[in-house]
N, C-alpha and C positions, 0 to 999 in steps of 0.2 A: 501202438497206443498213441492217441492224440496228446499233444502237449497242453491242450486246453483242459482246465479243471472240469471234471465230470460232475461236480456237485452243484445241484440247483434246488430251488424251492426249499430253502432252509426253514424249519419250523421249531418253535419252542413249545413243548407240551401240546403239540398238535396244531398250533396257531402261528400264522406268519406275523401278525401284529399283536404282540403280547405285552399287556400292561399288568397282568395279574399272575405271573409265573409263581409257582410254589418254590419251596426251598431246595428241592431236588428235581429240577425240570428234566424232561426227556428232550434231547437235542437230536432232531432227525432231518433227513434230506432225501432227495431223489437223485437219480443219475440221469444226466443228459442223454437223450436218445442217440444211440450209435456210439457213445463213449464206452470204453472198456473199463470195467471196475478194477481198481488196484487191489492188490492182495491185502493191503492194510491202509488205514488212514488215521490221521491224528486230528482230534478235536481240541481246540483251544478256546478257553473262556477268559475274558478280560473285564476288569472294571472299565466302565465307559470312559474313554479318553486315555486309558493307560496303554503303554507300548509293550509291557511285559505280561505274559499270560499268568493268571492266578491258578490255572489248572489245565492239565492236558489229559485227555483220555484217548484210548485206542479202540479203533474198530477193525474187525477182520472180515474178509470175504466169507460168504456162506451164511452170514447172519443178517438180520434186518438192518437196513441203513439207519441206525440210531444208536446213541449211547445215553446212558443215564448219568447226569452230573454227580460226581462223587468227590468234589473238592472241598475247600474250606467253606464254612457256613456262609450262605448268602445273606446280605443285610436286607432288611425290610424296606420296601419302597425305594429300591436302589436300581440304577441302570447298569446294564452289562452288554457286552457284545461277544459274539463267538463266530468261529469260522472252522471249516474242515478242509484239510489238505492232504496231499499224498505226493510221493515221489514218482514222477513220470519221465522216463528216459533220462534218468539221472538229474532231473530238475524238479525242485519242490514247487508245486502249483497249489494255489489256494482258491477256495470259493470266495464270492463276495461276502462281506461281513453281514451278519444278522444281529439285530438288537432285541433285547427284551428287558422288562422291568419286573421286579418282584412285587407282590402285593403287600399291603401294610399290616396284614394280620386280621383277626376276627373283628369285623366292624362294630359289633355290639360291645366290644371292649374299648373302643376308641371314641365313640360318640354316643349321644343320647337320642332316644326316640322322642320326636316332637310332632305337634299338630294342633288342630283345633278340636275341641270336644264335639263328638257327634251327638246330636240331640234328636235326630229323626228316629221314628220307630224302626224296629228291626226289619219290618217288611217294606220300608220305604227307602228310596235312594237318598244319598247324602251328597251335597254339592261338592264340586271340585274345590280343593283348598289351595290357596296361593301362599306359600311360605317364603320369606326372604330375610337376608341379613346383609347389612351395609357395613363396610370396614375400609380403612385407609391402608395403603401400602407405601413404603418409603421409596420404592423404585419398582419398575417393571420386573417381573420374575424372569429367570432363565429356564425354569422348569416349574410347572404347576399341574397337579393331578387332583381331580375331583372324583371321589369314590362315593357311591350312593346306593341305597336300596329303600324299600318301603313295605309296609303292611298295606298293600294296595298296588297300583301302578303309578309310575311317576315320570315326569319330564323335567329337564334341567335347563336353566338359562343363566347367562352371565352378562351383565352390562348391556342388556337388550339383545344379545345374540343367542340364538337357539343352539343348544349344545346337543341335545338328543334327537330332535326331529321326531318323525312318526316311527315309533318302535314299541315293542312290548317288553317292559322291564319293570320289576324283575320277572324272569321266567317262572313258569308254574312249577313249584316244588312242593314238598310236604311242609307247607308253611308253618305248621305247628312245631316242626322240628328243625327245619333249616330254610333260610332265605339266601339268595345269592345277591351279591353286589357286583357292579361293573365299575370300570375305571375309565376316565375321560381325560384327554389332554386339553387343558384350558389355558395353556401358557400364553397364547396369542390373544386371549380374551381379557386378561387382566392387565391393568395399567398402573402407573404411578399415580397416587392420589386415591380418590374415592372409587370404590367398587361395590357392586351389589350382585350377589348370587341368589338364585331363586329355585324353588321346587314347586311344580304343580303336582298335586297329590289327588289321585282318583281311586275309586273303589277297587278296580281290578278284580282278579279272581279271589282276593282275600275276603271282600265284603259283597262284591257285586254278584249278579246272577251267574250260577254255575251249573253245568251238567244238563242231563236230559230233563230234569224236573225244574230247572230254572230257579232254584232257591237262592236266597241271599245268606250272608253271614256264615259261609262254610267254615271259615277259620277265625272269625271274630267280627265285632260290630265297629270297633274303634280303629280307624285307619291312622297311620302314622308314617313319618319319614325319618331316615337316618342318613347322615352324610359326613364326610371327612375331606377337607381340602388341605392339601400339602403344597406349600409354596417354598421354592428355593431361589435365593438371590445370588448374584454374581460373587458376592463376598463369601458364599458358603453357608450363610445363615439360613435357617429354616423357620417358617412361620406356619402355624396350623390354625385353621378355622373349622369348628365342628358344629353340628346341630346341638343347640342348648337353649337355655331360657332367654338368650339375647335375641332370638329371632322374632320376627313379626309375622302375623298371619291375617288373612282376610279372604275375600272372594272376588271373582272377576267374571269375564264374559263366558267362560266355560262353566255353565251352570251344572250340568250333570254329564257323567260319562260312565256307561255300564258296558261290560264286555259283550253282553248279548243284546241288550235293548237298543244301544246306540247312544248318541250324544245330543245335548241341547246346548246351543250357543246363542247368547244374546249379545251381539256386537255393540249394542248401545251402552253396555256396562263398561266402565273404566277398568283397566288392569291388564290389558293385553301386553303392554310393555312394562310389566311390574318390576322388572330389574333395570328399567331405564327411567324411573321416576314417576310413573303414573300411579294414581291413587288406587287403593283397594277398598272395596265395600266392606264395612264392618271390621275395619282393621283393629287389631289388638295383639297383645303379647301371646305367644304360643304357650301351650302347656307342655310340660315334660312328663312323659309316661314311663312307667316302670319297665325295666328290662324284663323280657319274657324268657321262656325256657328255650326258645329257638336260637340256633346259631345263625350268624350272618356271615357267610363265608364267600370267598372270591369265586366268581363264576368260572367254570372250567370248560364251557362249550361255547359255540358260536352264538353271537347275539341275534335277536329277532328284529330285523330292520326292513326298510323298503329296498327292494332289489330291482324293481322294474316299474315303469309307468306306461300304462296302456291308454291309447286314445280310443274314442268311440268308433265302432265299426259301422253303426247305423243309429240315427236319431229319428224318432217318429213322434209327431204331435197327435195325441188322441184326446179329444175333448179339451179340457183345460189343463191337461198334463202332458209332460214330455217323457217318453220312454226311451232309454238309452241302452243299446246292445253293444257291449264291449267285445263281442265275438269270441270270448273265452271265459269259461267258468274259472274264477280266481278267488283268492283269499286276500283280504286287505280292506281298504276303505276307498270311498269315492270323494274326490276333491273338486270343488266348484270354484270358479272365479266369476263373480257376478257384480253387476252394478244395478242399484235400484234405490228407491226412496227409503228413508229411515222408517223402521217399523214394518217393512215388508217381510213376510214370513214365507219360508220354504220348508217343505217336508220331503225327505228323500227316503223312499222305500226300496228294499233290496230283495232280490230273489234269483234263484237259478233257472226259473222257468217263467214263461208267459203263457197266457191262455189263447184261445182262438182269436180273440179280439185284439191281441197284442198287449194286454195289460198284464202286469206281473202277478204271479200266483203266490198265495200265502197258505194254501190248504194242503200241501202235499207232504208235510213233515210231521203231522200231528199224531199219527198212530191211532186213529179212531178214539181219541179222548184219553188214551193212556198217558200221553205226554202233553203238557200245557203248551199253549201258543205264546211265543215270545218274539214278536215281530222285530226285525232290525230296522229301526227308523231313526234317521238323523233330522233334527229340527233346528232351524236357524231363524234369527231375527236380525235384519240388516241394520247397520249403523247409518247408512245413507251417505257415505263419504267417498264416493268414487268407487273404483274397483276394490272388491273385498275378496279375500281368499278364505273360503269356508272349508276348513280341513279338520276332519274328525281325528281325535286322538283318544287313547285309552279305551279303545274298543276294537273289535275285529269281527269280520263276517265273511261268509262265502256268498258270492253272487256272480252272475253274468250280466244281469239287467238291473237298472235302477229306474224308478219312476219318480219324477219330480213334480210335486204338487206346489202350485204357486209360481211356476216357472214363467208363465206368460206375463206376470207383472214386473219382471226384472229382465235385464239384458244378460243372458248367459254367455259370457265371454269365452269360457273354457271349461271343459269337463274332462276329468282324468280319473283313472283307477290306479291307485297305488298298490302294488303287489307286495305283500308283507310275508316274510318267511324267515326261518333260521338261515343265517348266511353261510350255508354249506357250500362246499366246492362240488358243483355238479359237472362231472367229467364224462358221464356215461353218454354214449352216442350210438344210435342205431338207424340204419337206413337200408331200404331194399327197393326192388322194382315194383313192390305192391303198395299202392298208396294207402290202402286200409291198414296194413301193418305199421306203416310210418305214423299214421294218425293214432293208432292204438298206443304206440310207444310215447307219442306226445301226450296222450291222455294220461298215461301212467305217470309220466314225469310231472305233469301239472297237478295231479292228485297228490303226489308225494310232496311237492313244493308247498301246496296249500295246507297239508296236514302235518308236515314236519315244521311246526311253528315253535311254541314254547314247550310243548311235549308232542310225542307222536299221537295225534288225535285221530278219532275215527272219522269225523266229519267236521267241517267248519260252520255248520248251520244249526243243527239240532242239539247234540250233546257237547261237542268240542272237548271230549273227554279222552284221557289216555287209556283207551281200552287195550288191555294186554294182549288179547287174542289177535287183534288187527296188527299190532306191531310184530307179534311173533310170526305170523304167516308171511308178512311182507319183508321182514328184515333181510332174508337172503337176496331178494331182488334189489332192495334198497342199496346194498353194498356195491352193486354193479353201476348204479346210477350216480352215486355221490359218496363222498367220504363221510360216513355216519358214525365213526368210531366214538368221537367225543360226545356227540348228541345222544346216542343210545346208552353209552356208559353213564352219562349224567342222569338220564331217566331211570336207569336201573337202580341208582342210589335211592330214589324215592320208592321204587317197588320194594326194596329191601327195608327201608325205614318203616314202611307201613305193613310189613309182615307181622302177624300176631305172634304171641309167645308160643302158641302151639304149632307154628309153622305154616298156618293157612295164609293165603294171599288173596287179596281182592281182585276183581276183574277190571278195576279201574285204578290207575295210579298216575298222579296223586289222587287221593279221594276227593270227590266233589259231592253234589247235592244228593239227598235221599228222596224217596217217594213222598209225595204230598199226603196229608192225612186222609184225604178222600180216596187214596189209592193204597191204603194200608195193607191190602192183600198181597202187594208186591214187596213189602218191606223185608220179609223173610228171604226173598230171593237174592237180596244184595247184602247178605250178612257177613261178607268179607271172607268166606270160606273157600272161594275160588272154584271156577269152572274148569273142567278138563279142556286143554288146548288154549285156555286163556291164562290161567295162573302158571301153566307150564312155560310161559315166557321166561321165568326165572332160570330155567335150565337151558332153554333153546336159544334165547337171544345171546347170552354170554358165549355159548358154543359157536354160534354163527360168527360173532365178532372175532373169536379166536381163530376160526378157520380162515376168515377173510384177511385179517390184519396181522396174524401171527403173534400176537402179544398175549402172554400168559397172565398178565396182570388182571385182565377182566375176569378170568376164572378164579383167581385168588380173591378178588374183591367180593365175588358173589358166592364163594364156596359154601359158607355157613348157611346162607339162605337156600341154596340149591339142596343141600342135605336136609334142612328142616322141612322143605316142601315135600320131598320124597318120603320122609318119615311121617309127615301128616297124612299123605296118601295111603301109606301102609296102615295107619290107624283107622283111617276112613274105610278102607277095604274090609276091616274086621267087622264093621256094621253090616247088617243084612237088610235088604229092601223088604218091607212088610209083605210083599207078594210071595217071598220065599218061605216055604213051610217045611216042616220035617227037619231031620238032622242035617246040618250043613255038610256038604261034600268037602273033602280036603282042599280042593283047589279054590273053593269059594273065598278063602281068607285073603286071596289076592285079586278078587274081582271087585271093582268099584261100582256099586249100584245105588249109592246113597249120595245125598247132597244135590245141589242145583247145578245143572250143566246145560249150556246153550246148545250142545250137540253139534251136528253138522248144520250150522246156522244158515238159513236162507237157501236151502236146496230149491231148485226149480219146482214150483207147485206148493212150496211151503213158505212163501214170502210173507213178510210182515205187512199185511194189507187187509183192509176191510174190517167188518165187525168181529171177525174171529181172532183179531190180533191179541187181545187180552187173554182169551181162552188158550191160545197157542202157548203163551208163556206159562200159564197155570198148568197146562199139560206137561210141559217140560219139568216143572217142579215136582209133579206127582209121579212122573215116569221117566226118570233120568236114563239116558242112553248109556248103558253099562259098557257096550262095545267101545264107544269113543273114550270113555273115562279110563277103562282098563288099558287100552292101547297107549294112551298118553302116559299112564302110570309106568308102563314098561319102558316107553321111550325115555322118559326123564330118568329112570333108574339107570339105563344104559349110558346116558350122557354124563351122569354123575360118576359112574365107573370110569368112563373115558377121561373126564376132567381130572379125576384123582390120579390116573396114570400120568397125565401131563404134568401135574403138580408134584409128582414124586411121592404120592400117598399110597404106597403099595397095599397096605392092609385095607384101606377104604376101597381101592380099586377092586380087590378081590371080593370084598363084602358086597359091593353094589353090583358087580358082575353076576354074583350068585343070586342076588335078589332079582335081577333082570331075568335070569333063566327061570326062576320060580314063577314070576308074573307071566312070562312068555308061555310057559307050560299051562298055566291057568287059563290064559287067553285061548289057547288052542283047544283045551278041554271044553270051554264054555261056548265059544263062538264059531268053531270049525267043525265040520263033519269028520267022520273017521278017515276020509280020503284027503283031508287038509283043505277042503273048499269051504269058504265062509257060508254059514247057514242062511244069512240074509244077503241076497244078491242085488246090491246097488253099486253104482260106480264108486261111491265114497267108501263103502265097506269092503271093496276089493283093493282100492288104491292104498288105503291107510295101512293095512297089515303087510302089503307088499313093500311099501316104503319103509316101514318100521322094522322089517325083518321078522315078522311074526308068523309067516307062513312057513311050514316045513320045507326044507330045500327040495324034496322030491316033488312037491306040489306047486312050486312057484310058477313054472312056465304054464302049467295048466290054468292056474288062477289068472295069470296075465292074459292068456288066450280068452278066458271067459270075460275078462274086463273088455277086451277088444270087441267081443261079440255084443256085449251090452251097449257099447258106444255106437256100434253100427245099428243095432236094433233101435236105439234112440234117435235114429236119423242122422247119425254122425254129429250129434250135439251133446254138449256136456250136461251132466246132471249132478254136479257137485256143488257144495256150499262153501262157506268161508274156509273151513279147515282143510279141505282136500283139493280145492281147485288148483293151488300152486303145485301140487304133487302129480296131477293127472298126466300132463304131457311128459314130464321126466320119467314117470313110471312106464308109460307106453314105450318110450324110446329105449329104456333100459332092457325091455323084454322083446325087442325086435320089431316094434311097430312105429318106426319113424314116420312112415307115410301116413298112417292113421292119425298120428299126433299132428302132422301138418294139415291134414284134412280138418281136424277140429279147430286149429288155429285160424284157418281160412274160411271157416263156416260163417255165413252171414245171416242165417236164420236163427232167431233166438230160440233157446238160450245159447249165447255165444259171445265171444269177445267182440268180433266184428259186427255182431248184431247191435251192440251198444254204439259202435261207430256209425252204423247205418242210420240210426235214429238221430244222429246229429250231436252226440255227446262230445264234449271237449275235455272231460275228465272221466274217471272210472265211476260207474254207478254202484250204488249200494246193493241192488238186487238185479237179477237177470231180467225181470220184467219191467225194469225202469222205475218202479215205485219207490218212493222214499228219497233219501239223500242222493243228490247228483254228484257227490264228490266223496267217495269212499275208496281208499286205495287197495283194500284187501284183495280184490279180484285181480288186481294188477300184478300179483305175484308171478304171473306167467312171464313177465319180463326176464326172469332168471333163465327160462328155457330158451328164450330168444337169443340171449347172449351165449349160454353154454352150449346149446345144441345147433341152432341155425348158424351162428357165427363160429362156434366151437371154442370159446374162451373158457378154459377150465384150469383151476388150481389143483395140482396133484398133491401138494403138501401145504400145510397151514401157512398163510402169509404170502403165497405166490412164489415161494423160493424155487419150486419146481412147477413148470407149466406145461400143459399139453394143449395144442390147438388141433381140434378134431371137428371140422365143420361138417354140417349136414348138406352135402352137395346134391342138389336136386335140379331136374330139368323144369320144374314147375315155377321157378323164379329165375329172373334174368341175373340178378345180383343181390348180394347181402353184404353189409359191412357193419362192424360194431367196434367200439372202443371203450375201454374201461381203465380206471386208474388203479395201479397196484402200489404197495409201499415203495417199490423201486422206481416207478415211473409208469408212463402209459403203455398199455398193451392193446393191440388192435389186430383185427382179421378182416379181410375183405376178399370175397370171391365173386367171380363173374363168369357166366356161362359163355363158352366159345364153341366153334364148330367141332373141334376135336375133343372137347371136355370142359375143363374149367381152368381159369387162371386165378391163382391165389396169392395175395400180397399180405404179408404179416409184418408187424413191428413188435419186437421183443425188447423189454427194458434191460438195461445193463444190470449185471449182478445176479441173474437167475439162470437156472438150467431149463431149457425149453426143447420141446420136440413137436414135430408136426406128424399127424397120423390121419390116414384116410380110410374110410370104410366102404362097404356096400359094393364090392367088385371093382373098386377104383384103385389106381396106383399112381405114384408120382412118375415123372417122365423117365426116370432111370429104372423103373420097375419096382422100386421099394414102396413100402407102405408106411414106414415109420423112419423119420430122419431127424437128427439133432439140428436145432436151429441156432444160427448165430445171433448175437445181439444186433439191434438195429433193424433196418427194413430189408426184406428179401422177397423175391418173387418165385413162385413155383407153378409148374403146369401139372395138371391132374387129368388122367384119361382113364377110361374103362379098360381093364387089362384082360387078357385071355385067361381062361381057367387055369392052365398049367402054370402060368406066371404067378397067379394069385396063390396057388397051392404052395409054391416054392417060397413065398414071402411071408406065409403065416407063421 
């Protein structure tokens, strides 16, 4: 064993830089590649600056590399350090120390809500408010932390310095029940003497336009801010400044900022440096607003910030406008640096597409009148004082192109796209000899980055909503690309909070806008009762997170909601569709054929396009797909049974296992013929029951064979929609059709993944025909197969404690490599074709059990087919073996 400490990447409650730790944080780490895990390790926690630990905990090999703090109660807003160590060759070695701070408690108990009274009508925007407080300090502080949140979106400044920058905060939560606050280190911004702190307050998702129907006031009309500044001096004395009646408010150059519509900035108006002494328009004392029912709690996931800046790939002048192509469909804002005369105006339009003339398109997202048009436009008026930076804040949009109106009257010094996303750790990597597959992987990652913002959204253009179905189908792939544990667990909190008393769940969480009055016929479709495959996210996403990260907490947190949803489905199944007549058959009590269900959404040929769009939705309402709904009912019941077993709930495990068997039998009676073949033969209706284990064992291979026949008959093109696309290739591979699965992946004729690539997409498209949103990650669920099958990275047990590397070695590709992050550290597999077979290099993290396995008539160099792997990096040769050798090694 190396004498170097194997412990790296220490994290507190999942984050490396933690200012908001709770009172019982989880302390976790990874193992350095190639290091050998010790049998046990000690975790020590210290008061910051102390030399004696206040608590020691023990970790033992064979468990996740983490311990839960169980020492004396931690103080609020206090600083601590911790480290992990072990005895290596009779020498105690330690990791580098990590630091964390605890949060101050519920912010609504520490400060008051303040702001200026909103006087605009409910359907009109309200200006950005500028709120500030000036105070004196006896000396410069040794530690200062500013905690803030808003009923709206906010930005912070101190003494003329920008604290928050371009970001989305607070994140989108069930605002009527909980808001999150973040913490900021402002020690260096405060000085002895006079200081000013300020808050810019915009409408955000609280009052601004939300969802597919772009309505305002989803959570309220009055925006407000709340903040708590804790200051510590060298003497040990603390001083606290909070939002209260002592603050002043007014208006400045940011006139309006809407999440969907965009921003309006008039740089001629004073106030840009409102924490450095500049005057505010209509300045007056703020109002203090009553405390609401919502909690204001510390954020528990990664912030939404700028993570990248892109330069234009191409700039074209068309008439009196300039069109900029950034070469990548992205989510964020466009920032301009310009010089021009005072009063010069610019308008910046955003889009994912351009027309044949090169002008941006605004017509491709409207759904034939079902959805209103809410163009994303930023408007600027210049101050005329040299170079000016025009930077949108408190808005976000999806775009590849911008079109600048008025650009010819100014000097455009710089054009940039700021990429905004949740600051997740993206460690997933994939590369191959096929450029199309590499671009497909890039497209999937960019779609995930753009839609994993303040919630997992469906798209960044039209709805920007937390559609549960999209998150459910993509979550398994997402775990290979990035660490999404905190992000999805936080979102699940809002799924649960907005579950109704009867157990029903909406298709969007947090809730957002409703249909407009002129579209009242759709109101009943979004009644919060939950569509099959969408609302089942409450069982499927927690199970996915448990499988990938090995933490049972996510099952415990969502257990009650999981049970309530399955019980709701059981009651829903008791209702019969009006088309059923006569006495009900015994199995019908487990068949779900009522309620609204999106079904196998956007199968090829059923895309949301043209004048039939509205009728398509109405047809779904009147004729729900009972096969889809019943299959997901069975699947959720099984997951609840399995979750109960993990949580030690033996009685519930038995109860829901029995319920699953009853639903499974009902599914077979209703949707399969006497030989076990689905009565309706489409790719989706074969993939789903095979994946969910609903086909009788004796018929499974025959059904899989029929699926393969359908794929070939469809020209080796897929015919699945949102719900089944992610299962198609794994299903084919599971039943012996690896080559056909690869044929599908490499297919370039639409509908296909590479068909999207061939038409120039840089993100995943919403539909196979390219109509609609150009940035929907759901169809990117195929990334899971690319990692698990092509590269062979598979978890055998939850949390990657046991690993199998079983790559799909094929002569059709020259090389494939993939890397993903496990709780123990990075795991990678790379194979390359050679004259005699293949060369395989694997890297296995410390602390796990791993094996390599080869299939398809191949053997390792010594003739074996399964071999235990050492930790670290190792190289293996694989060749095709003779039949007698293969028989001996089976």
